[in-house]
N, C-alpha and C positions, 0 to 999 in steps of 0.2 A: 504494500500500500504506500503510495507516495503522497506528497503534500497537497495535491489537487484532488485527493480522494478522502472520503469520510466513511467510516463503518457505522451503519445504522441497524437498529432492530426494527423490523417491520411487524406490525400487529394489526388485528382487525377488531373494530367495534361497530356493531350494527351493519355489517357488510361493507363498511368503508375502511380503506387502508390508511394507516397512520405509521409514522416512523419517529424514532428519537435517536439521538447520538448514543452509541453504545456506551460511551463514557458516563452517561447519566444513569446507567443500569447497574445496580449492585448485584442483583440476582433475580431469578424467575422462580416463583413458587407455584405449586398446584393450588387450585382454588380451595379455600376452606371457608366454612361458615364464620361470620363475624359476630361479635357481641355489639348490639346496637347501643348507642349512647342517646339518652333522652336529650331533646332540644339541641341536637347537633344539626349543622346544615344538611339539607336534603341530599347533597351529593356525597356525604360521608356515610359509607356503608356500615362502618363500625370499626372494631378493633380486633386484632389477632395477637397471639403470643408469637414473638419473633426474637430468637436468640436471647432468651431470658428477659426480654423487655416487651413493651407494648408498641404495636405498629398500627397507626391509623390507616384505614383502607378507603380509597376514594374511587367513586364510579365516574369515569370520564364521560360515559353516556349521559348521566344526570348532570354533570358539570357543564357539558356542552348543550344541554337542553334537548338531547335526542330521546326518542322513545327508548325506554330502558330495555336493554337486551336481556334475554333469559339466561340464567346461569346454566351452563352445560358442563358436562364432565371435563371438557377440554378447556374451560375457562382457566385463565392464569392470573397470577398477581405479579406485576412487575414492581420490584422493590427499587426505589430511587432515593438517592441521598444527595442533598445539596447543603454544603456547609454543615450545620448541626441538625438539619431537618432530614428525617427519614420517613417515608410513607410508601404505602403500596397502592398500585393502580390496577383496578380490575379490567381485564381485556377479554374479549371472547376467544380469540385465537392468537397465539404467537406464531407468526408466519415464517420469518427467516431473518438471518443476519446477512447483510449485503454491503458490498463496497459501492459507494455512489460517488461519481465524479462531481466536482463542484459545479461544472457547467450543466449538470442535469437538474440543478436546483434553481427554480425560478423564484423571484421575489413574490411575496403575497400581493395579489391584485389590490388596487386601491379601493375597489368596492367592498373589500373586507375591512371593516373599520373597528374602532373602539377596542373592546375587551379582547376580541379574538386575535387582533394583531399582536397583543402582548405575548401570546403563547404560540403563535404560528411563526416558525422561522422562515417558511417558504413552502413551495410545492415541488415535489420530486416527480419528474416524468420518467417512468420506468416500465418496460414491458407493456406498452400501450395502456397504461393506467396512470392515474394521478394519485400520488401518496402525499398526505398532509404531514409536513415535517414539523413536529412539535418541539417546543422548548419546555421540557417538564419542570425546570426550575421556576418558570413563571406561571405555571398552571394555577397556583393559589396566590391570592393577594397577601400582603403582610397581615391584614386583619384576619383573613381566613387561617393563616398559619398560626396566629395567636390563639384562635379558637381551638385548634388541635392541641 
């Protein structure tokens, strides 16, 4: 892999393809039931036990206002760590790890505004499909991180 390439993890939520820089991924876990927290934001699925600690689990489907996908046996939890924050993200399917050339990443169109621009790094054109390239570090606002 050279400097004009990036390694990404591609995953699927509600039939749409998303990707994140593999450097944002600590590990991938099988899906497990969460313990719900009362009065937590709707996109927080709950908590699980993780490496002797507590890991908040977030539903990107709910975070993005998509119809909530059904939990299947192949659903996964992507564990992501940013500075001192660690949380899990539920995805329907983990598809693949792939090298992407920088020129395959397009800027986010100007019609995409506001909140989603904060966490969309760009769009990846790959294999005749468009993959939404996410910045997982920016999925939650500082206020939302404080709630967790």
